[in-house]
MARNU-766494 format. One line per field, with one value per residue: x, y, z of N, C-alpha, C in turn; residue number from 0; residue in one letter; chain. Coordinates in nm, 2 decimals. Layout:
N
n_east = (X/...)
n_north = (Y/...)
n_up = (Z/...)
ca_east = (X/...)
ca_north = (Y/...)
ca_up = (Z/...)
c_east = (X/...)
c_north = (Y/...)
c_up = (Z/...)
seq = (NUM/...)
type = (A/...)
mol = (A/...)
//
This chain:
197
n_east = (1.84/1.88/1.67/1.51/1.35/1.19/1.05/0.79/0.73/0.85/1.18/1.40/1.73/1.94/1.88/1.84/2.10/2.22/2.10/2.20/2.47/2.44/2.35/2.57/2.78/2.69/2.64/2.53/2.69/2.75/2.71/2.51/2.29/2.13/1.97/1.81/1.66/1.55/1.37/1.17/1.05/0.78/0.69/0.77/0.79/0.61/0.43/0.56/0.49/0.65/0.62/0.52/0.54/0.25/0.07/-0.10/-0.32/-0.46/-0.39/-0.17/0.10/0.35/0.57/0.78/1.07/1.03/1.23/1.50/1.41/1.43/1.29/0.97/0.79/0.56/0.65/0.96/1.29/1.59/1.72/1.48/1.26/1.09/0.98/0.92/0.89/0.57/0.34/0.09/-0.28/-0.32/-0.20/-0.25/-0.28/-0.33/-0.30/-0.03/0.03/0.28/0.61/0.90/1.23/1.40/1.68/1.69/1.50/1.64/1.87/1.76/1.57/1.60/1.67/1.43/1.24/1.08/0.87/0.85/0.57/0.36/0.17/-0.03/-0.13/-0.26/-0.57/-0.82/-1.14/-1.48/-1.67/-1.94/-2.01/-2.19/-2.33/-2.36/-2.59/-2.73/-3.01/-3.16/-3.12/-2.81/-2.55/-2.20/-2.01/-1.68/-1.35/-1.21/-0.95/-0.92/-0.92/-0.95/-1.21/-1.51/-1.40/-1.27/-1.03/-1.10/-1.08/-0.99/-1.19/-1.09/-1.17/-1.24/-1.36/-1.38/-1.52/-1.72/-1.87/-2.00/-1.87/-1.97/-1.78/-1.46/-1.20/-0.92/-1.04/-1.11/-1.35/-1.64/-1.82/-2.14/-2.33/-2.57/-2.87/-2.93/-3.10/-3.13/-2.88/-2.61/-2.42/-2.14/-2.18/-2.06/-2.10/-2.02/-1.77/-1.44/-1.19/-1.03/-0.91)
n_north = (0.90/0.56/0.28/-0.03/-0.35/-0.50/-0.73/-0.69/-0.42/-0.09/0.00/0.23/0.24/0.36/0.35/0.07/-0.01/0.13/0.02/-0.26/-0.21/-0.12/-0.35/-0.52/-0.39/-0.33/-0.09/0.24/0.49/0.82/1.01/0.91/0.97/1.20/1.17/0.96/1.11/1.30/1.12/1.06/1.28/1.35/1.23/1.34/1.41/1.22/0.97/0.64/0.29/0.00/-0.31/-0.64/-0.71/-0.74/-0.84/-0.60/-0.65/-0.91/-0.85/-0.68/-0.74/-0.68/-0.43/-0.14/0.01/0.35/0.50/0.38/0.18/-0.09/-0.41/-0.52/-0.80/-1.09/-1.33/-1.52/-1.44/-1.32/-1.05/-0.98/-0.79/-0.85/-0.72/-0.39/-0.03/0.13/0.36/0.52/0.53/0.80/0.90/1.06/0.88/0.65/0.37/0.16/0.21/0.33/0.23/0.19/0.07/-0.09/-0.02/0.23/0.37/0.40/0.54/0.78/0.89/1.11/1.32/1.33/1.35/1.15/0.95/0.65/0.45/0.24/-0.06/-0.07/0.19/0.22/0.19/0.01/0.10/-0.04/-0.12/-0.17/-0.38/-0.41/-0.71/-0.88/-1.06/-1.20/-1.24/-1.10/-0.80/-0.78/-0.70/-0.71/-0.72/-0.57/-0.44/-0.12/0.09/0.43/0.69/0.96/1.17/1.05/0.84/0.52/0.24/-0.08/-0.35/-0.71/-0.97/-1.22/-1.47/-1.42/-1.50/-1.48/-1.66/-1.76/-1.54/-1.25/-0.96/-0.62/-0.42/-0.52/-0.64/-0.39/-0.20/0.15/0.32/0.53/0.60/0.61/0.70/0.49/0.40/0.10/-0.16/-0.01/0.09/0.30/0.27/0.25/0.23/0.12/0.30/0.41/0.35/0.48/0.44/0.15/-0.19)
n_up = (-2.08/-1.97/-2.00/-1.90/-1.91/-1.64/-1.62/-1.53/-1.57/-1.66/-1.56/-1.42/-1.52/-1.40/-1.14/-1.09/-1.12/-0.91/-0.69/-0.73/-0.67/-0.40/-0.29/-0.32/-0.19/0.05/0.15/0.05/-0.16/-0.03/-0.23/-0.38/-0.24/-0.28/-0.53/-0.44/-0.24/-0.40/-0.55/-0.36/-0.27/-0.25/-0.04/0.19/0.54/0.63/0.82/0.85/0.83/0.96/0.81/0.70/0.35/0.15/-0.12/-0.32/-0.49/-0.69/-0.95/-0.90/-0.80/-0.69/-0.56/-0.56/-0.38/-0.33/-0.32/-0.40/-0.57/-0.51/-0.52/-0.38/-0.28/-0.25/-0.33/-0.37/-0.47/-0.64/-0.44/-0.36/-0.15/0.15/0.37/0.48/0.50/0.48/0.35/0.54/0.64/0.63/0.40/0.09/-0.13/-0.01/0.24/0.25/-0.02/-0.12/-0.08/0.13/0.14/0.41/0.43/0.28/0.45/0.69/0.60/0.51/0.67/0.85/0.68/0.53/0.72/0.83/1.03/1.22/1.27/1.48/1.44/1.61/1.61/1.38/1.31/1.16/1.03/1.08/0.81/0.57/0.29/0.01/-0.11/-0.43/-0.65/-0.47/-0.44/-0.25/-0.05/0.08/0.30/0.38/0.66/0.70/0.72/0.67/0.56/0.65/0.43/0.46/0.53/0.40/0.27/0.20/0.19/0.09/0.29/0.30/0.46/0.68/0.59/0.33/0.02/-0.31/-0.47/-0.32/-0.23/-0.39/-0.38/-0.41/-0.41/-0.43/-0.22/-0.18/-0.33/-0.35/-0.19/-0.15/0.14/0.32/0.59/0.74/0.90/1.04/1.17/1.41/1.46/1.36/1.08/0.85/0.51/0.19/-0.09/-0.35/-0.60/-0.59/-0.68/-0.81/-0.87)
ca_east = (1.85/1.85/1.55/1.52/1.22/1.21/0.94/0.66/0.72/0.98/1.25/1.52/1.85/2.04/1.81/1.88/2.25/2.26/2.06/2.29/2.58/2.41/2.34/2.71/2.87/2.62/2.61/2.53/2.77/2.67/2.67/2.38/2.18/2.03/1.87/1.69/1.57/1.46/1.26/1.08/1.01/0.63/0.66/0.84/0.73/0.50/0.45/0.55/0.48/0.72/0.53/0.55/0.48/0.14/0.03/-0.22/-0.45/-0.42/-0.32/-0.07/0.16/0.48/0.59/0.92/1.11/1.00/1.36/1.59/1.36/1.43/1.15/0.90/0.70/0.55/0.73/1.10/1.38/1.70/1.72/1.33/1.23/0.97/0.95/0.97/0.81/0.48/0.25/-0.03/-0.40/-0.34/-0.14/-0.36/-0.30/-0.38/-0.21/0.04/0.04/0.41/0.69/1.05/1.30/1.47/1.81/1.66/1.44/1.75/1.96/1.69/1.46/1.63/1.66/1.29/1.15/1.00/0.86/0.79/0.45/0.34/0.06/-0.14/-0.18/-0.33/-0.69/-0.92/-1.29/-1.57/-1.76/-2.02/-2.00/-2.31/-2.31/-2.45/-2.63/-2.78/-3.15/-3.21/-3.02/-2.72/-2.41/-2.10/-1.90/-1.55/-1.28/-1.15/-0.86/-0.97/-0.82/-0.99/-1.35/-1.58/-1.34/-1.20/-0.98/-1.17/-0.98/-1.06/-1.21/-1.00/-1.24/-1.27/-1.34/-1.47/-1.60/-1.84/-1.95/-1.96/-1.86/-1.98/-1.65/-1.37/-1.07/-0.84/-1.11/-1.13/-1.49/-1.71/-1.92/-2.24/-2.39/-2.70/-2.93/-2.97/-3.14/-3.11/-2.73/-2.55/-2.31/-2.09/-2.21/-1.99/-2.19/-1.97/-1.64/-1.36/-1.09/-1.02/-0.82)
ca_north = (0.80/0.42/0.21/-0.16/-0.40/-0.59/-0.83/-0.62/-0.27/-0.02/0.03/0.33/0.17/0.43/0.31/-0.06/-0.01/0.18/-0.10/-0.36/-0.16/-0.12/-0.50/-0.58/-0.33/-0.33/0.05/0.31/0.60/0.94/1.08/0.86/0.99/1.32/1.11/0.89/1.20/1.35/1.02/1.05/1.42/1.36/1.14/1.41/1.43/1.11/0.85/0.51/0.17/-0.13/-0.43/-0.73/-0.69/-0.81/-0.79/-0.51/-0.73/-1.02/-0.80/-0.59/-0.84/-0.63/-0.28/-0.11/0.11/0.46/0.57/0.31/0.10/-0.23/-0.48/-0.59/-0.90/-1.19/-1.43/-1.52/-1.42/-1.24/-0.92/-0.93/-0.75/-0.90/-0.62/-0.25/0.08/0.15/0.48/0.49/0.57/0.94/0.94/1.07/0.76/0.53/0.28/0.07/0.25/0.35/0.15/0.23/-0.04/-0.07/0.06/0.38/0.43/0.43/0.65/0.90/0.93/1.25/1.42/1.33/1.38/1.03/0.89/0.51/0.42/0.11/-0.11/-0.05/0.32/0.22/0.11/0.03/0.11/-0.12/-0.08/-0.27/-0.39/-0.48/-0.82/-0.89/-1.20/-1.28/-1.25/-1.00/-0.70/-0.84/-0.63/-0.79/-0.63/-0.59/-0.33/-0.03/0.20/0.55/0.77/1.09/1.20/0.93/0.74/0.40/0.13/-0.19/-0.47/-0.84/-1.04/-1.34/-1.58/-1.37/-1.59/-1.42/-1.78/-1.78/-1.42/-1.14/-0.83/-0.51/-0.35/-0.61/-0.58/-0.31/-0.09/0.27/0.35/0.63/0.54/0.69/0.66/0.44/0.34/-0.05/-0.21/0.09/0.13/0.37/0.20/0.32/0.15/0.15/0.36/0.41/0.33/0.60/0.38/0.01/-0.26)
ca_up = (-1.96/-2.01/-1.95/-1.91/-1.87/-1.53/-1.64/-1.49/-1.60/-1.69/-1.44/-1.45/-1.51/-1.30/-1.01/-1.07/-1.10/-0.77/-0.60/-0.73/-0.60/-0.27/-0.24/-0.33/-0.10/0.19/0.17/-0.08/-0.14/0.00/-0.36/-0.43/-0.15/-0.32/-0.62/-0.38/-0.19/-0.51/-0.58/-0.25/-0.21/-0.23/0.09/0.30/0.66/0.66/0.91/0.78/0.93/0.92/0.79/0.59/0.23/0.10/-0.26/-0.33/-0.54/-0.79/-1.05/-0.86/-0.71/-0.64/-0.55/-0.55/-0.29/-0.39/-0.31/-0.47/-0.66/-0.47/-0.54/-0.27/-0.33/-0.15/-0.39/-0.35/-0.58/-0.60/-0.39/-0.33/-0.01/0.21/0.47/0.46/0.55/0.39/0.39/0.63/0.59/0.61/0.28/0.00/-0.21/0.08/0.32/0.17/-0.15/-0.14/0.01/0.14/0.20/0.54/0.41/0.25/0.56/0.78/0.54/0.46/0.76/0.91/0.57/0.49/0.84/0.84/1.15/1.22/1.36/1.51/1.39/1.70/1.59/1.24/1.34/1.04/1.08/1.01/0.69/0.51/0.15/-0.05/-0.19/-0.54/-0.69/-0.35/-0.45/-0.16/-0.01/0.17/0.33/0.44/0.76/0.69/0.77/0.57/0.61/0.63/0.35/0.49/0.50/0.38/0.17/0.26/0.11/0.15/0.33/0.30/0.58/0.70/0.52/0.20/-0.10/-0.42/-0.52/-0.23/-0.23/-0.49/-0.32/-0.51/-0.41/-0.37/-0.13/-0.26/-0.39/-0.27/-0.20/-0.07/0.23/0.38/0.73/0.73/1.01/1.03/1.31/1.54/1.47/1.25/1.01/0.72/0.40/0.08/-0.18/-0.48/-0.62/-0.61/-0.76/-0.78/-0.97)
c_east = (1.80/1.74/1.57/1.38/1.26/1.13/0.81/0.64/0.86/1.05/1.37/1.65/1.95/1.99/1.86/2.02/2.30/2.21/2.14/2.43/2.56/2.42/2.48/2.80/2.82/2.59/2.60/2.62/2.69/2.63/2.55/2.26/2.07/1.94/1.76/1.60/1.48/1.33/1.13/1.02/0.87/0.60/0.73/0.74/0.61/0.53/0.45/0.55/0.56/0.62/0.58/0.48/0.36/0.10/-0.10/-0.34/-0.38/-0.35/-0.21/0.00/0.31/0.48/0.74/0.95/1.10/1.13/1.47/1.54/1.37/1.29/1.09/0.80/0.68/0.62/0.87/1.17/1.50/1.67/1.57/1.32/1.10/0.91/1.00/0.88/0.71/0.40/0.14/-0.16/-0.40/-0.28/-0.25/-0.39/-0.34/-0.26/-0.15/0.05/0.19/0.49/0.84/1.11/1.37/1.60/1.78/1.59/1.54/1.84/1.88/1.60/1.49/1.61/1.51/1.19/1.04/0.99/0.81/0.69/0.43/0.20/-0.06/-0.19/-0.27/-0.46/-0.79/-1.06/-1.38/-1.67/-1.83/-2.02/-2.13/-2.26/-2.41/-2.48/-2.68/-2.94/-3.22/-3.09/-2.94/-2.61/-2.35/-2.02/-1.77/-1.48/-1.23/-1.06/-0.91/-0.87/-0.87/-1.14/-1.43/-1.54/-1.26/-1.14/-1.03/-1.06/-1.06/-1.08/-1.11/-1.04/-1.28/-1.25/-1.43/-1.55/-1.74/-1.93/-1.91/-1.98/-1.89/-1.85/-1.54/-1.26/-0.97/-0.90/-1.11/-1.28/-1.53/-1.82/-2.02/-2.29/-2.54/-2.75/-2.97/-2.99/-3.11/-2.96/-2.69/-2.43/-2.26/-2.11/-2.14/-2.10/-2.15/-1.81/-1.56/-1.26/-1.07/-0.92/-0.86)
c_north = (0.65/0.36/0.06/-0.22/-0.50/-0.70/-0.79/-0.49/-0.22/0.02/0.13/0.25/0.22/0.37/0.16/-0.07/0.03/0.07/-0.22/-0.34/-0.17/-0.27/-0.56/-0.53/-0.32/-0.18/0.13/0.45/0.71/1.02/1.03/0.89/1.09/1.26/1.04/1.00/1.26/1.25/1.02/1.18/1.43/1.28/1.22/1.44/1.33/1.02/0.73/0.39/0.06/-0.23/-0.53/-0.70/-0.79/-0.76/-0.70/-0.58/-0.84/-0.97/-0.70/-0.67/-0.80/-0.48/-0.26/0.00/0.25/0.54/0.51/0.21/-0.06/-0.29/-0.55/-0.68/-1.01/-1.33/-1.42/-1.50/-1.34/-1.11/-0.88/-0.89/-0.79/-0.81/-0.50/-0.17/0.13/0.28/0.42/0.55/0.71/0.99/0.95/0.96/0.64/0.46/0.19/0.09/0.27/0.28/0.21/0.11/0.00/0.02/0.21/0.44/0.49/0.54/0.77/0.96/1.07/1.34/1.43/1.35/1.28/1.00/0.75/0.51/0.29/0.06/-0.08/0.09/0.33/0.13/0.13/0.04/0.00/-0.06/-0.19/-0.26/-0.46/-0.59/-0.83/-1.03/-1.27/-1.31/-1.16/-0.92/-0.76/-0.74/-0.72/-0.70/-0.67/-0.47/-0.25/0.06/0.33/0.64/0.91/1.10/1.06/0.82/0.64/0.31/0.00/-0.30/-0.60/-0.89/-1.17/-1.46/-1.54/-1.47/-1.54/-1.54/-1.80/-1.65/-1.32/-1.02/-0.71/-0.44/-0.45/-0.56/-0.51/-0.20/0.03/0.32/0.47/0.58/0.65/0.64/0.62/0.39/0.20/-0.10/-0.14/0.13/0.20/0.30/0.28/0.19/0.19/0.20/0.36/0.39/0.47/0.56/0.24/-0.06/-0.24)
c_up = (-2.02/-1.93/-1.98/-1.87/-1.75/-1.53/-1.61/-1.53/-1.64/-1.56/-1.49/-1.42/-1.42/-1.16/-0.98/-1.04/-0.95/-0.67/-0.61/-0.65/-0.44/-0.21/-0.24/-0.22/0.04/0.23/0.05/-0.06/-0.12/-0.11/-0.42/-0.35/-0.21/-0.43/-0.55/-0.30/-0.28/-0.54/-0.48/-0.20/-0.18/-0.09/0.22/0.43/0.70/0.77/0.81/0.87/0.88/0.91/0.70/0.47/0.19/-0.02/-0.26/-0.38/-0.63/-0.90/-1.03/-0.75/-0.66/-0.64/-0.55/-0.45/-0.37/-0.40/-0.41/-0.56/-0.63/-0.48/-0.42/-0.34/-0.21/-0.21/-0.37/-0.48/-0.54/-0.57/-0.37/-0.18/0.03/0.32/0.45/0.53/0.45/0.44/0.46/0.57/0.58/0.48/0.18/-0.09/-0.14/0.15/0.23/0.03/-0.20/-0.04/0.02/0.20/0.33/0.53/0.38/0.37/0.66/0.73/0.52/0.56/0.83/0.80/0.53/0.60/0.85/0.98/1.14/1.31/1.37/1.46/1.48/1.67/1.45/1.28/1.23/1.10/1.01/0.93/0.65/0.36/0.10/-0.12/-0.32/-0.58/-0.57/-0.35/-0.36/-0.12/0.10/0.19/0.42/0.53/0.71/0.75/0.65/0.64/0.56/0.54/0.37/0.45/0.50/0.28/0.24/0.16/0.18/0.18/0.33/0.44/0.58/0.61/0.38/0.09/-0.21/-0.49/-0.45/-0.22/-0.33/-0.43/-0.43/-0.52/-0.35/-0.29/-0.23/-0.32/-0.29/-0.29/-0.11/0.01/0.28/0.50/0.70/0.87/0.98/1.16/1.43/1.55/1.34/1.20/0.88/0.61/0.27/-0.03/-0.33/-0.49/-0.66/-0.71/-0.72/-0.88/-1.11)
seq = (0/1/2/3/4/5/6/7/8/9/10/11/12/13/14/15/16/17/18/19/20/21/22/23/24/25/26/27/28/29/30/31/32/33/34/35/36/37/38/39/40/41/42/43/44/45/46/47/48/49/50/51/52/53/54/55/56/57/58/59/60/61/62/63/64/65/66/67/68/69/70/71/72/73/74/75/76/77/78/79/80/81/82/83/84/85/86/87/88/89/90/91/92/93/94/95/96/97/98/99/100/101/102/103/104/105/106/107/108/109/110/111/112/113/114/115/116/117/118/119/120/121/122/123/124/125/126/127/128/129/130/131/132/133/134/135/136/137/138/139/140/141/142/143/144/145/146/147/148/149/150/151/152/153/154/155/156/157/158/159/160/161/162/163/164/165/166/167/168/169/170/171/172/173/174/175/176/177/178/179/180/181/182/183/184/185/186/187/188/189/190/191/192/193/194/195/196)
type = (X/X/X/X/X/X/X/X/X/X/X/X/X/X/X/X/X/X/X/X/X/X/X/X/X/X/X/X/X/X/X/X/X/X/X/X/X/X/X/X/X/X/X/X/X/X/X/X/X/X/X/X/X/X/X/X/X/X/X/X/X/X/X/X/X/X/X/X/X/X/X/X/X/X/X/X/X/X/X/X/X/X/X/X/X/X/X/X/X/X/X/X/X/X/X/X/X/X/X/X/X/X/X/X/X/X/X/X/X/X/X/X/X/X/X/X/X/X/X/X/X/X/X/X/X/X/X/X/X/X/X/X/X/X/X/X/X/X/X/X/X/X/X/X/X/X/X/X/X/X/X/X/X/X/X/X/X/X/X/X/X/X/X/X/X/X/X/X/X/X/X/X/X/X/X/X/X/X/X/X/X/X/X/X/X/X/X/X/X/X/X/X/X/X/X/X/X)
mol = (A/A/A/A/A/A/A/A/A/A/A/A/A/A/A/A/A/A/A/A/A/A/A/A/A/A/A/A/A/A/A/A/A/A/A/A/A/A/A/A/A/A/A/A/A/A/A/A/A/A/A/A/A/A/A/A/A/A/A/A/A/A/A/A/A/A/A/A/A/A/A/A/A/A/A/A/A/A/A/A/A/A/A/A/A/A/A/A/A/A/A/A/A/A/A/A/A/A/A/A/A/A/A/A/A/A/A/A/A/A/A/A/A/A/A/A/A/A/A/A/A/A/A/A/A/A/A/A/A/A/A/A/A/A/A/A/A/A/A/A/A/A/A/A/A/A/A/A/A/A/A/A/A/A/A/A/A/A/A/A/A/A/A/A/A/A/A/A/A/A/A/A/A/A/A/A/A/A/A/A/A/A/A/A/A/A/A/A/A/A/A/A/A/A/A/A/A)
//
């Protein structure tokens, strides 16, 4: 199998060639359908949400369609996808971890038993993140996408600025939370890092 460098990592040359052919012809030949299905077998039966692509973190600034390897990014460039279908919070690796381009979703949704879900059905929970270097115990309310049980992916607040506040678990981190009583209310407080950047 031939491999090439795309500037950010290794890409399968067969996948790149198929994507180029797709972009030039506007449709992919049916003979190319099976290898795309093989690429996304782990995504069979999932709910996927159509959304604008946003980078996972400062160090993870693009993704690829799990089926055909089309590139998703916030920046512009040839054949860059800015919107597609992403995994939801019930996916074991988390919301927005894997992406499917619109063309592949349309081509493969019946074979893969995918269903599209709306943003209104994906409701993040409020969680609290400890701040460090504050001189006293401080926790910051934010939102997290539930990954099942007591595990959440931390989301940034609209005004998040790492230069103003030092979050113990920055946005994008996967954390384990525990229930705590604070001022008469039960809240979820991030306790430990499960995975992060």
